C-alpha positions as protocol buffer text, in pm:
chain_id: "A"
residue {
  index: 1
  type: MET
  ca { x: 18187 y: -4411 z: -4561 }
}
residue {
  index: 2
  type: PRO
  ca { x: 18544 y: -4276 z: -4502 }
}
residue {
  index: 3
  type: THR
  ca { x: 18590 y: -4031 z: -4215 }
}
residue {
  index: 4
  type: LEU
  ca { x: 18767 y: -3701 z: -4287 }
}
residue {
  index: 5
  type: PHE
  ca { x: 19067 y: -3592 z: -4079 }
}
residue {
  index: 6
  type: SER
  ca { x: 19209 y: -3258 z: -4192 }
}
residue {
  index: 7
  type: PHE
  ca { x: 19508 y: -3032 z: -4142 }
}
residue {
  index: 8
  type: MET
  ca { x: 19546 y: -2660 z: -4204 }
}
residue {
  index: 9
  type: PHE
  ca { x: 19846 y: -2428 z: -4196 }
}
residue {
  index: 10
  type: TYR
  ca { x: 19829 y: -2049 z: -4204 }
}
residue {
  index: 11
  type: ASN
  ca { x: 20094 y: -1779 z: -4172 }
}
residue {
  index: 12
  type: THR
  ca { x: 19872 y: -1519 z: -4009 }
}
residue {
  index: 13
  type: GLU
  ca { x: 20103 y: -1218 z: -4080 }
}
residue {
  index: 14
  type: ASN
  ca { x: 20211 y: -1034 z: -3767 }
}
residue {
  index: 15
  type: PHE
  ca { x: 19944 y: -1153 z: -3525 }
}
residue {
  index: 16
  type: TYR
  ca { x: 20041 y: -937 z: -3227 }
}
residue {
  index: 17
  type: ASP
  ca { x: 19845 y: -832 z: -2924 }
}
residue {
  index: 18
  type: THR
  ca { x: 19830 y: -459 z: -2846 }
}
residue {
  index: 19
  type: LEU
  ca { x: 20069 y: -463 z: -2548 }
}
residue {
  index: 20
  type: ASP
  ca { x: 20433 y: -354 z: -2573 }
}
residue {
  index: 21
  type: ASP
  ca { x: 20662 y: -641 z: -2474 }
}
residue {
  index: 22
  type: PRO
  ca { x: 21004 y: -497 z: -2373 }
}
residue {
  index: 23
  type: ASN
  ca { x: 21172 y: -826 z: -2472 }
}
residue {
  index: 24
  type: THR
  ca { x: 21061 y: -821 z: -2835 }
}
residue {
  index: 25
  type: MET
  ca { x: 21053 y: -579 z: -3129 }
}
residue {
  index: 26
  type: ASP
  ca { x: 20678 y: -530 z: -3123 }
}
residue {
  index: 27
  type: SER
  ca { x: 20643 y: -158 z: -3046 }
}
residue {
  index: 28
  type: GLU
  ca { x: 20489 y: -73 z: -3385 }
}
residue {
  index: 29
  type: PHE
  ca { x: 20203 y: -312 z: -3301 }
}
residue {
  index: 30
  type: THR
  ca { x: 20069 y: -98 z: -3016 }
}
residue {
  index: 31
  type: PRO
  ca { x: 19806 y: 179 z: -3009 }
}
residue {
  index: 32
  type: GLU
  ca { x: 20085 y: 440 z: -2989 }
}
residue {
  index: 33
  type: GLY
  ca { x: 20311 y: 265 z: -3243 }
}
residue {
  index: 34
  type: ARG
  ca { x: 20363 y: 342 z: -3610 }
}
residue {
  index: 35
  type: LEU
  ca { x: 20081 y: 109 z: -3719 }
}
residue {
  index: 36
  type: ARG
  ca { x: 19831 y: 230 z: -3458 }
}
residue {
  index: 37
  type: TRP
  ca { x: 19749 y: -133 z: -3372 }
}
residue {
  index: 38
  type: ASP
  ca { x: 19455 y: -129 z: -3131 }
}
residue {
  index: 39
  type: GLU
  ca { x: 19192 y: -359 z: -2981 }
}
residue {
  index: 40
  type: LYS
  ca { x: 18943 y: -300 z: -3263 }
}
residue {
  index: 41
  type: LYS
  ca { x: 19196 y: -402 z: -3530 }
}
residue {
  index: 42
  type: PHE
  ca { x: 19315 y: -696 z: -3320 }
}
residue {
  index: 43
  type: ASN
  ca { x: 18962 y: -826 z: -3265 }
}
residue {
  index: 44
  type: ASP
  ca { x: 18887 y: -788 z: -3636 }
}
residue {
  index: 45
  type: LYS
  ca { x: 19193 y: -1003 z: -3715 }
}
residue {
  index: 46
  type: VAL
  ca { x: 19075 y: -1267 z: -3466 }
}
residue {
  index: 47
  type: ASP
  ca { x: 18732 y: -1268 z: -3632 }
}
residue {
  index: 48
  type: LYS
  ca { x: 18882 y: -1302 z: -3979 }
}
residue {
  index: 49
  type: LEU
  ca { x: 19111 y: -1591 z: -3880 }
}
residue {
  index: 50
  type: THR
  ca { x: 18831 y: -1782 z: -3710 }
}
residue {
  index: 51
  type: PHE
  ca { x: 18612 y: -1730 z: -4017 }
}
residue {
  index: 52
  type: VAL
  ca { x: 18881 y: -1888 z: -4238 }
}
residue {
  index: 53
  type: ILE
  ca { x: 18912 y: -2183 z: -3998 }
}
residue {
  index: 54
  type: GLN
  ca { x: 18535 y: -2229 z: -4018 }
}
residue {
  index: 55
  type: ASP
  ca { x: 18535 y: -2207 z: -4398 }
}
residue {
  index: 56
  type: ILE
  ca { x: 18845 y: -2394 z: -4519 }
}
residue {
  index: 57
  type: VAL
  ca { x: 18715 y: -2755 z: -4510 }
}
residue {
  index: 58
  type: LYS
  ca { x: 18346 y: -2670 z: -4475 }
}
residue {
  index: 59
  type: PRO
  ca { x: 18111 y: -2831 z: -4370 }
}
residue {
  index: 60
  type: GLU
  ca { x: 18376 y: -2985 z: -4142 }
}
residue {
  index: 61
  type: ILE
  ca { x: 18637 y: -2796 z: -3937 }
}
residue {
  index: 62
  type: PRO
  ca { x: 19012 y: -2875 z: -3934 }
}
residue {
  index: 63
  type: ASP
  ca { x: 19141 y: -3125 z: -3680 }
}
residue {
  index: 64
  type: ILE
  ca { x: 19494 y: -2983 z: -3672 }
}
residue {
  index: 65
  type: ILE
  ca { x: 19577 y: -2616 z: -3738 }
}
residue {
  index: 66
  type: GLY
  ca { x: 19936 y: -2496 z: -3765 }
}
residue {
  index: 67
  type: LEU
  ca { x: 19991 y: -2121 z: -3730 }
}
residue {
  index: 68
  type: ALA
  ca { x: 20288 y: -1890 z: -3786 }
}
residue {
  index: 69
  type: GLU
  ca { x: 20362 y: -1532 z: -3677 }
}
residue {
  index: 70
  type: ILE
  ca { x: 20179 y: -1564 z: -3346 }
}
residue {
  index: 71
  type: GLU
  ca { x: 20318 y: -1336 z: -3074 }
}
residue {
  index: 72
  type: ASN
  ca { x: 20220 y: -1514 z: -2754 }
}
residue {
  index: 73
  type: LYS
  ca { x: 19966 y: -1709 z: -2550 }
}
residue {
  index: 74
  type: ASN
  ca { x: 19743 y: -1399 z: -2519 }
}
residue {
  index: 75
  type: VAL
  ca { x: 19692 y: -1411 z: -2895 }
}
residue {
  index: 76
  type: MET
  ca { x: 19624 y: -1785 z: -2885 }
}
residue {
  index: 77
  type: MET
  ca { x: 19367 y: -1746 z: -2606 }
}
residue {
  index: 78
  type: SER
  ca { x: 19192 y: -1472 z: -2804 }
}
residue {
  index: 79
  type: ILE
  ca { x: 19180 y: -1698 z: -3111 }
}
residue {
  index: 80
  type: LEU
  ca { x: 19034 y: -1983 z: -2902 }
}
residue {
  index: 81
  type: ASP
  ca { x: 18774 y: -1746 z: -2756 }
}
residue {
  index: 82
  type: GLY
  ca { x: 18686 y: -1639 z: -3109 }
}
residue {
  index: 83
  type: LEU
  ca { x: 18645 y: -2002 z: -3217 }
}
residue {
  index: 84
  type: HIS
  ca { x: 18422 y: -2071 z: -2917 }
}
residue {
  index: 85
  type: ARG
  ca { x: 18203 y: -1771 z: -3004 }
}
residue {
  index: 86
  type: LYS
  ca { x: 18147 y: -1930 z: -3345 }
}
residue {
  index: 87
  type: GLY
  ca { x: 18047 y: -2262 z: -3188 }
}
residue {
  index: 88
  type: MET
  ca { x: 18383 y: -2437 z: -3238 }
}
residue {
  index: 89
  type: ASN
  ca { x: 18415 y: -2538 z: -2874 }
}
residue {
  index: 90
  type: HIS
  ca { x: 18643 y: -2839 z: -2882 }
}
residue {
  index: 91
  type: TYR
  ca { x: 18975 y: -2673 z: -2966 }
}
residue {
  index: 92
  type: SER
  ca { x: 19284 y: -2641 z: -2751 }
}
residue {
  index: 93
  type: PHE
  ca { x: 19638 y: -2530 z: -2842 }
}
residue {
  index: 94
  type: VAL
  ca { x: 20011 y: -2585 z: -2803 }
}
residue {
  index: 95
  type: HIS
  ca { x: 20240 y: -2282 z: -2798 }
}
residue {
  index: 96
  type: TYR
  ca { x: 20589 y: -2201 z: -2667 }
}
residue {
  index: 97
  type: ASP
  ca { x: 20754 y: -1859 z: -2661 }
}
residue {
  index: 98
  type: SER
  ca { x: 21053 y: -1874 z: -2894 }
}
residue {
  index: 99
  type: PRO
  ca { x: 21369 y: -1658 z: -2884 }
}
residue {
  index: 100
  type: ASP
  ca { x: 21274 y: -1486 z: -3211 }
}
residue {
  index: 101
  type: GLU
  ca { x: 21366 y: -1115 z: -3186 }
}
residue {
  index: 102
  type: ARG
  ca { x: 21026 y: -1004 z: -3316 }
}
residue {
  index: 103
  type: GLY
  ca { x: 20841 y: -1238 z: -3080 }
}
residue {
  index: 104
  type: SER
  ca { x: 20700 y: -1429 z: -3375 }
}
residue {
  index: 105
  type: ASP
  ca { x: 20623 y: -1795 z: -3296 }
}
residue {
  index: 106
  type: VAL
  ca { x: 20460 y: -2102 z: -3445 }
}
residue {
  index: 107
  type: ALA
  ca { x: 20170 y: -2270 z: -3267 }
}
residue {
  index: 108
  type: MET
  ca { x: 19920 y: -2550 z: -3309 }
}
residue {
  index: 109
  type: ILE
  ca { x: 19545 y: -2565 z: -3246 }
}
residue {
  index: 110
  type: TYR
  ca { x: 19385 y: -2909 z: -3229 }
}
residue {
  index: 111
  type: ASN
  ca { x: 19038 y: -3059 z: -3197 }
}
residue {
  index: 112
  type: THR
  ca { x: 19027 y: -3235 z: -2860 }
}
residue {
  index: 113
  type: HIS
  ca { x: 18753 y: -3467 z: -2989 }
}
residue {
  index: 114
  type: SER
  ca { x: 18977 y: -3611 z: -3261 }
}
residue {
  index: 115
  type: PHE
  ca { x: 19334 y: -3567 z: -3135 }
}
residue {
  index: 116
  type: ILE
  ca { x: 19504 y: -3622 z: -2799 }
}
residue {
  index: 117
  type: VAL
  ca { x: 19843 y: -3458 z: -2740 }
}
residue {
  index: 118
  type: LEU
  ca { x: 20088 y: -3709 z: -2590 }
}
residue {
  index: 119
  type: GLU
  ca { x: 20403 y: -3497 z: -2597 }
}
residue {
  index: 120
  type: SER
  ca { x: 20508 y: -3155 z: -2725 }
}
residue {
  index: 121
  type: THR
  ca { x: 20842 y: -2980 z: -2740 }
}
residue {
  index: 122
  type: PRO
  ca { x: 20996 y: -2671 z: -2898 }
}
residue {
  index: 123
  type: ILE
  ca { x: 21314 y: -2753 z: -3090 }
}
residue {
  index: 124
  type: LEU
  ca { x: 21550 y: -2461 z: -3037 }
}
residue {
  index: 125
  type: VAL
  ca { x: 21736 y: -2352 z: -3350 }
}
residue {
  index: 126
  type: ARG
  ca { x: 22067 y: -2178 z: -3282 }
}
residue {
  index: 127
  type: LEU
  ca { x: 22192 y: -2019 z: -3603 }
}
residue {
  index: 128
  type: PRO
  ca { x: 22572 y: -2068 z: -3604 }
}
residue {
  index: 129
  type: GLY
  ca { x: 22780 y: -1751 z: -3620 }
}
residue {
  index: 130
  type: ILE
  ca { x: 22471 y: -1534 z: -3656 }
}
residue {
  index: 131
  type: GLU
  ca { x: 22340 y: -1301 z: -3386 }
}
residue {
  index: 132
  type: ASP
  ca { x: 21985 y: -1315 z: -3518 }
}
residue {
  index: 133
  type: ARG
  ca { x: 21752 y: -1548 z: -3332 }
}
residue {
  index: 134
  type: THR
  ca { x: 21484 y: -1744 z: -3512 }
}
residue {
  index: 135
  type: ARG
  ca { x: 21165 y: -1935 z: -3442 }
}
residue {
  index: 136
  type: ASP
  ca { x: 21161 y: -2274 z: -3272 }
}
residue {
  index: 137
  type: ILE
  ca { x: 21040 y: -2579 z: -3458 }
}
residue {
  index: 138
  type: LEU
  ca { x: 20731 y: -2713 z: -3282 }
}
residue {
  index: 139
  type: HIS
  ca { x: 20711 y: -3093 z: -3248 }
}
residue {
  index: 140
  type: VAL
  ca { x: 20383 y: -3241 z: -3128 }
}
residue {
  index: 141
  type: LYS
  ca { x: 20322 y: -3614 z: -3086 }
}
residue {
  index: 142
  type: GLY
  ca { x: 19961 y: -3719 z: -3051 }
}
residue {
  index: 143
  type: ARG
  ca { x: 19706 y: -3992 z: -3103 }
}
residue {
  index: 144
  type: THR
  ca { x: 19402 y: -3969 z: -3328 }
}
residue {
  index: 145
  type: THR
  ca { x: 19060 y: -4115 z: -3254 }
}
residue {
  index: 146
  type: PHE
  ca { x: 19130 y: -4371 z: -3527 }
}
residue {
  index: 147
  type: ASP
  ca { x: 19419 y: -4490 z: -3307 }
}
residue {
  index: 148
  type: GLU
  ca { x: 19711 y: -4369 z: -3517 }
}
residue {
  index: 149
  type: VAL
  ca { x: 20004 y: -4179 z: -3368 }
}
residue {
  index: 150
  type: LEU
  ca { x: 20105 y: -3862 z: -3557 }
}
residue {
  index: 151
  type: HIS
  ca { x: 20426 y: -3666 z: -3525 }
}
residue {
  index: 152
  type: ILE
  ca { x: 20354 y: -3309 z: -3634 }
}
residue {
  index: 153
  type: PHE
  ca { x: 20632 y: -3059 z: -3703 }
}
residue {
  index: 154
  type: ILE
  ca { x: 20537 y: -2693 z: -3754 }
}
residue {
  index: 155
  type: VAL
  ca { x: 20800 y: -2459 z: -3898 }
}
residue {
  index: 156
  type: HIS
  ca { x: 20858 y: -2103 z: -4009 }
}
residue {
  index: 157
  type: PHE
  ca { x: 21193 y: -2080 z: -4185 }
}
residue {
  index: 158
  type: PRO
  ca { x: 21393 y: -1751 z: -4178 }
}
residue {
  index: 159
  type: SER
  ca { x: 21255 y: -1492 z: -4417 }
}
residue {
  index: 160
  type: ARG
  ca { x: 21407 y: -1350 z: -4735 }
}
residue {
  index: 161
  type: ARG
  ca { x: 21379 y: -995 z: -4602 }
}
residue {
  index: 162
  type: GLU
  ca { x: 21754 y: -932 z: -4643 }
}
residue {
  index: 163
  type: GLY
  ca { x: 21763 y: -1098 z: -4984 }
}
residue {
  index: 164
  type: THR
  ca { x: 21747 y: -1459 z: -5097 }
}
residue {
  index: 165
  type: ASP
  ca { x: 22122 y: -1525 z: -5107 }
}
residue {
  index: 166
  type: ARG
  ca { x: 22204 y: -1364 z: -4773 }
}
residue {
  index: 167
  type: SER
  ca { x: 21929 y: -1551 z: -4591 }
}
residue {
  index: 168
  type: GLU
  ca { x: 21969 y: -1881 z: -4772 }
}
residue {
  index: 169
  type: ARG
  ca { x: 22219 y: -2041 z: -4536 }
}
residue {
  index: 170
  type: ARG
  ca { x: 21986 y: -1965 z: -4244 }
}
residue {
  index: 171
  type: ARG
  ca { x: 21714 y: -2169 z: -4411 }
}
residue {
  index: 172
  type: TYR
  ca { x: 21967 y: -2442 z: -4489 }
}
residue {
  index: 173
  type: PHE
  ca { x: 22052 y: -2462 z: -4120 }
}
residue {
  index: 174
  type: VAL
  ca { x: 21689 y: -2478 z: -4004 }
}
residue {
  index: 175
  type: ALA
  ca { x: 21616 y: -2740 z: -4272 }
}
residue {
  index: 176
  type: SER
  ca { x: 21910 y: -2943 z: -4139 }
}
residue {
  index: 177
  type: GLU
  ca { x: 21781 y: -2919 z: -3780 }
}
residue {
  index: 178
  type: LEU
  ca { x: 21434 y: -3023 z: -3899 }
}
residue {
  index: 179
  type: HIS
  ca { x: 21583 y: -3313 z: -4096 }
}
residue {
  index: 180
  type: ASN
  ca { x: 21771 y: -3432 z: -3787 }
}
residue {
  index: 181
  type: ALA
  ca { x: 21460 y: -3413 z: -3567 }
}
residue {
  index: 182
  type: VAL
  ca { x: 21243 y: -3600 z: -3817 }
}
residue {
  index: 183
  type: TYR
  ca { x: 21498 y: -3874 z: -3882 }
}
residue {
  index: 184
  type: LYS
  ca { x: 21553 y: -3921 z: -3509 }
}
residue {
  index: 185
  type: VAL
  ca { x: 21185 y: -4024 z: -3497 }
}
residue {
  index: 186
  type: LEU
  ca { x: 21210 y: -4239 z: -3810 }
}
residue {
  index: 187
  type: SER
  ca { x: 21532 y: -4410 z: -3693 }
}
residue {
  index: 188
  type: GLU
  ca { x: 21343 y: -4540 z: -3388 }
}
residue {
  index: 189
  type: ASN
  ca { x: 21045 y: -4651 z: -3598 }
}
residue {
  index: 190
  type: PRO
  ca { x: 21039 y: -4620 z: -3981 }
}
residue {
  index: 191
  type: ASP
  ca { x: 20660 y: -4668 z: -3975 }
}
residue {
  index: 192
  type: GLU
  ca { x: 20588 y: -4340 z: -3793 }
}
residue {
  index: 193
  type: ASN
  ca { x: 20338 y: -4098 z: -3943 }
}
residue {
  index: 194
  type: ILE
  ca { x: 20516 y: -3766 z: -3993 }
}
residue {
  index: 195
  type: VAL
  ca { x: 20338 y: -3447 z: -4102 }
}
residue {
  index: 196
  type: ILE
  ca { x: 20550 y: -3134 z: -4155 }
}
residue {
  index: 197
  type: MET
  ca { x: 20367 y: -2811 z: -4224 }
}
residue {
  index: 198
  type: GLY
  ca { x: 20484 y: -2455 z: -4242 }
}
residue {
  index: 199
  type: ASP
  ca { x: 20611 y: -2148 z: -4420 }
}
residue {
  index: 200
  type: PHE
  ca { x: 20949 y: -2248 z: -4561 }
}
residue {
  index: 201
  type: ASN
  ca { x: 21020 y: -1910 z: -4725 }
}
residue {
  index: 202
  type: ASP
  ca { x: 21141 y: -2129 z: -5012 }
}
residue {
  index: 203
  type: THR
  ca { x: 20958 y: -2324 z: -5281 }
}
residue {
  index: 204
  type: PRO
  ca { x: 20958 y: -2705 z: -5313 }
}
residue {
  index: 205
  type: ASP
  ca { x: 21234 y: -2669 z: -5577 }
}
residue {
  index: 206
  type: ASP
  ca { x: 21468 y: -2466 z: -5355 }
}
residue {
  index: 207
  type: ASN
  ca { x: 21764 y: -2640 z: -5197 }
}
residue {
  index: 208
  type: SER
  ca { x: 21657 y: -2605 z: -4834 }
}
residue {
  index: 209
  type: VAL
  ca { x: 21344 y: -2811 z: -4898 }
}
residue {
  index: 210
  type: ASP
  ca { x: 21456 y: -3024 z: -5192 }
}
residue {
  index: 211
  type: GLU
  ca { x: 21815 y: -3112 z: -5097 }
}
residue {
  index: 212
  type: VAL
  ca { x: 21875 y: -3038 z: -4728 }
}
residue {
  index: 213
  type: LEU
  ca { x: 21541 y: -3160 z: -4592 }
}
residue {
  index: 214
  type: GLY
  ca { x: 21519 y: -3414 z: -4874 }
}
residue {
  index: 215
  type: ALA
  ca { x: 21149 y: -3377 z: -4952 }
}
residue {
  index: 216
  type: GLN
  ca { x: 21083 y: -3592 z: -5257 }
}
residue {
  index: 217
  type: LYS
  ca { x: 20890 y: -3446 z: -5550 }
}
residue {
  index: 218
  type: SER
  ca { x: 20811 y: -3776 z: -5723 }
}
residue {
  index: 219
  type: PHE
  ca { x: 20555 y: -4022 z: -5594 }
}
residue {
  index: 220
  type: ASP
  ca { x: 20642 y: -4311 z: -5828 }
}
residue {
  index: 221
  type: THR
  ca { x: 20823 y: -4515 z: -5562 }
}
residue {
  index: 222
  type: ILE
  ca { x: 20724 y: -4461 z: -5199 }
}
residue {
  index: 223
  type: LEU
  ca { x: 20955 y: -4562 z: -4913 }
}
residue {
  index: 224
  type: ASN
  ca { x: 20869 y: -4535 z: -4543 }
}
residue {
  index: 225
  type: ILE
  ca { x: 21191 y: -4358 z: -4451 }
}
residue {
  index: 226
  type: LYS
  ca { x: 21166 y: -4086 z: -4717 }
}
residue {
  index: 227
  type: LEU
  ca { x: 20979 y: -3755 z: -4699 }
}
residue {
  index: 228
  type: TYR
  ca { x: 20737 y: -3649 z: -4974 }
}
residue {
  index: 229
  type: ASN
  ca { x: 20622 y: -3299 z: -5063 }
}
residue {
  index: 230
  type: LEU
  ca { x: 20245 y: -3321 z: -5108 }
}
residue {
  index: 231
  type: THR
  ca { x: 20225 y: -2961 z: -5230 }
}
residue {
  index: 232
  type: TYR
  ca { x: 20479 y: -3005 z: -5512 }
}
residue {
  index: 233
  type: PRO
  ca { x: 20213 y: -3082 z: -5779 }
}
residue {
  index: 234
  type: ARG
  ca { x: 20045 y: -2748 z: -5697 }
}
residue {
  index: 235
  type: HIS
  ca { x: 20379 y: -2568 z: -5722 }
}
residue {
  index: 236
  type: LYS
  ca { x: 20441 y: -2732 z: -6059 }
}
residue {
  index: 237
  type: LYS
  ca { x: 20109 y: -2589 z: -6182 }
}
residue {
  index: 238
  type: GLY
  ca { x: 20215 y: -2238 z: -6076 }
}
residue {
  index: 239
  type: ILE
  ca { x: 19985 y: -2219 z: -5774 }
}
residue {
  index: 240
  type: GLY
  ca { x: 20125 y: -2008 z: -5491 }
}
residue {
  index: 241
  type: SER
  ca { x: 20047 y: -1917 z: -5132 }
}
residue {
  index: 242
  type: THR
  ca { x: 20220 y: -1577 z: -5118 }
}
residue {
  index: 243
  type: TYR
  ca { x: 20306 y: -1307 z: -5370 }
}
residue {
  index: 244
  type: HIS
  ca { x: 20652 y: -1158 z: -5437 }
}
residue {
  index: 245
  type: ASP
  ca { x: 20679 y: -1046 z: -5801 }
}
residue {
  index: 246
  type: GLY
  ca { x: 20462 y: -1348 z: -5878 }
}
residue {
  index: 247
  type: TRP
  ca { x: 20292 y: -1628 z: -5689 }
}
residue {
  index: 248
  type: LEU
  ca { x: 20525 y: -1852 z: -5483 }
}
residue {
  index: 249
  type: LEU
  ca { x: 20439 y: -2169 z: -5292 }
}
residue {
  index: 250
  type: PHE
  ca { x: 20623 y: -2111 z: -4963 }
}
residue {
  index: 251
  type: ASP
  ca { x: 20361 y: -2287 z: -4749 }
}
residue {
  index: 252
  type: GLN
  ca { x: 20383 y: -2663 z: -4778 }
}
residue {
  index: 253
  type: PHE
  ca { x: 20282 y: -3004 z: -4643 }
}
residue {
  index: 254
  type: ILE
  ca { x: 20551 y: -3273 z: -4633 }
}
residue {
  index: 255
  type: VAL
  ca { x: 20483 y: -3625 z: -4504 }
}
residue {
  index: 256
  type: SER
  ca { x: 20667 y: -3948 z: -4437 }
}
residue {
  index: 257
  type: GLY
  ca { x: 20628 y: -4236 z: -4678 }
}
residue {
  index: 258
  type: HIS
  ca { x: 20420 y: -4428 z: -4426 }
}
residue {
  index: 259
  type: MET
  ca { x: 20150 y: -4160 z: -4449 }
}
residue {
  index: 260
  type: LEU
  ca { x: 20114 y: -4248 z: -4817 }
}
residue {
  index: 261
  type: LEU
  ca { x: 20140 y: -4625 z: -4767 }
}
residue {
  index: 262
  type: SER
  ca { x: 19910 y: -4656 z: -4465 }
}
residue {
  index: 263
  type: GLY
  ca { x: 19638 y: -4918 z: -4475 }
}
residue {
  index: 264
  type: LYS
  ca { x: 19444 y: -4726 z: -4209 }
}
residue {
  index: 265
  type: PHE
  ca { x: 19387 y: -4401 z: -4400 }
}
residue {
  index: 266
  type: ASP
  ca { x: 19407 y: -4254 z: -4749 }
}
residue {
  index: 267
  type: CYS
  ca { x: 19660 y: -3972 z: -4802 }
}
residue {
  index: 268
  type: LYS
  ca { x: 19744 y: -3844 z: -5151 }
}
residue {
  index: 269
  type: PRO
  ca { x: 19910 y: -3533 z: -5303 }
}
residue {
  index: 270
  type: GLU
  ca { x: 19581 y: -3433 z: -5465 }
}
residue {
  index: 271
  type: TYR
  ca { x: 19429 y: -3395 z: -5117 }
}
residue {
  index: 272
  type: ALA
  ca { x: 19663 y: -3102 z: -5039 }
}
residue {
  index: 273
  type: ASP
  ca { x: 19585 y: -2757 z: -5178 }
}
residue {
  index: 274
  type: VAL
  ca { x: 19598 y: -2380 z: -5133 }
}
residue {
  index: 275
  type: PHE
  ca { x: 19278 y: -2218 z: -5008 }
}
residue {
  index: 276
  type: ASN
  ca { x: 19220 y: -1909 z: -5221 }
}
residue {
  index: 277
  type: PRO
  ca { x: 18861 y: -1780 z: -5215 }
}
residue {
  index: 278
  type: LYS
  ca { x: 18814 y: -1425 z: -5345 }
}
residue {
  index: 279
  type: TYR
  ca { x: 18785 y: -1271 z: -4998 }
}
residue {
  index: 280
  type: LEU
  ca { x: 19148 y: -1373 z: -4928 }
}
residue {
  index: 281
  type: LEU
  ca { x: 19267 y: -1199 z: -5245 }
}
residue {
  index: 282
  type: HIS
  ca { x: 19331 y: -837 z: -5342 }
}
residue {
  index: 283
  type: PHE
  ca { x: 19284 y: -736 z: -5707 }
}
residue {
  index: 284
  type: ASP
  ca { x: 19458 y: -437 z: -5865 }
}
residue {
  index: 285
  type: LYS
  ca { x: 19312 y: -213 z: -6136 }
}
residue {
  index: 286
  type: GLU
  ca { x: 19429 y: -453 z: -6406 }
}
residue {
  index: 287
  type: GLY
  ca { x: 19262 y: -746 z: -6227 }
}
residue {
  index: 288
  type: HIS
  ca { x: 19586 y: -910 z: -6112 }
}
residue {
  index: 289
  type: SER
  ca { x: 19551 y: -1094 z: -5783 }
}
residue {
  index: 290
  type: ASN
  ca { x: 19763 y: -1057 z: -5472 }
}
residue {
  index: 291
  type: THR
  ca { x: 19708 y: -1145 z: -5107 }
}
residue {
  index: 292
  type: ASN
  ca { x: 19452 y: -947 z: -4908 }
}
residue {
  index: 293
  type: ARG
  ca { x: 19688 y: -818 z: -4639 }
}
residue {
  index: 294
  type: THR
  ca { x: 19614 y: -655 z: -4303 }
}
residue {
  index: 295
  type: TYR
  ca { x: 19838 y: -362 z: -4402 }
}
residue {
  index: 296
  type: ARG
  ca { x: 19921 y: -244 z: -4755 }
}
residue {
  index: 297
  type: ASN
  ca { x: 20121 y: 73 z: -4683 }
}
residue {
  index: 298
  type: HIS
  ca { x: 19822 y: 161 z: -4464 }
}
residue {
  index: 299
  type: TYR
  ca { x: 19568 y: -42 z: -4268 }
}
residue {
  index: 300
  type: THR
  ca { x: 19332 y: -221 z: -4505 }
}
residue {
  index: 301
  type: GLY
  ca { x: 19167 y: -469 z: -4268 }
}
residue {
  index: 302
  type: GLY
  ca { x: 19262 y: -770 z: -4479 }
}
residue {
  index: 303
  type: TYR
  ca { x: 19360 y: -1118 z: -4371 }
}
residue {
  index: 304
  type: SER
  ca { x: 19729 y: -1201 z: -4429 }
}
residue {
  index: 305
  type: ASP
  ca { x: 20015 y: -1180 z: -4677 }
}
residue {
  index: 306
  type: HIS
  ca { x: 19985 y: -1560 z: -4712 }
}
residue {
  index: 307
  type: LEU
  ca { x: 19704 y: -1790 z: -4817 }
}
residue {
  index: 308
  type: PRO
  ca { x: 19629 y: -2090 z: -4595 }
}
residue {
  index: 309
  type: ILE
  ca { x: 19689 y: -2445 z: -4712 }
}
residue {
  index: 310
  type: TYR
  ca { x: 19499 y: -2759 z: -4618 }
}
residue {
  index: 311
  type: LEU
  ca { x: 19536 y: -3136 z: -4633 }
}
residue {
  index: 312
  type: LYS
  ca { x: 19259 y: -3392 z: -4610 }
}
residue {
  index: 313
  type: ILE
  ca { x: 19312 y: -3756 z: -4524 }
}
residue {
  index: 314
  type: TYR
  ca { x: 19034 y: -4014 z: -4520 }
}
residue {
  index: 315
  type: VAL
  ca { x: 19015 y: -4282 z: -4255 }
}
residue {
  index: 316
  type: LYS
  ca { x: 18915 y: -4615 z: -4409 }
}
């Protein structure tokens, strides 16, 4: 019987601790700040995230979890403690503080029983001619218990907060840096297993993902040295992971061709999906769905402004 190995990515939406860090713009996420962010709200957010991790590939738990909008190691330790309280004892994490002005980083949690970290590094992204600082790209190289090496890249592209056009070249630049890092690995060995996961703040059809990164949307001809967007079929069906005047698929899994061609495991686009149970959704009076956010003008005690995504592969 095939063994499941699974990935999850979740933009957690402003997962800050309650302490004011003078080096970041986090003052509103303090007990005295505008949002009155306190220990009770923080602990509730930890509990909600760990519940989603427990539920997303039930009855199993994810082997690799990519996270975005994590403030620091304090938050990661609290998440790990929350997982341990729920009996998920075999997790550890990789996190680096990035130069992002808001102190918002990416991170990775992994199951130490199924994945061994060999190397990890933050890839610093210096936006040219722009004072704004952005998140690092996290690159983790590790070995699975089925003796395959994985290169995992976790990203959070610059947001559209200032408008799509104004922010577009920032995402182009990060996509270019990601492309360079991935193809440095593939140039040394075209048979490497690459998994890219993250919030791209663009859809699979947008140029940063489609053209600059070069994530293929067709699976008719698979080549080792190409990248393939496993979440594109969901996007084509109108399925989204965040809501801005409609559902948009910003959160995506992209893999190298070798992941699809491997004789060791089974990886297909249909094994990647958005996790959207009702408790992660908010419904208005007309019954239209949106994300169940932590704040919606006021504190609502929801989960996030994104839905998590997951990918299952089956070891033969």
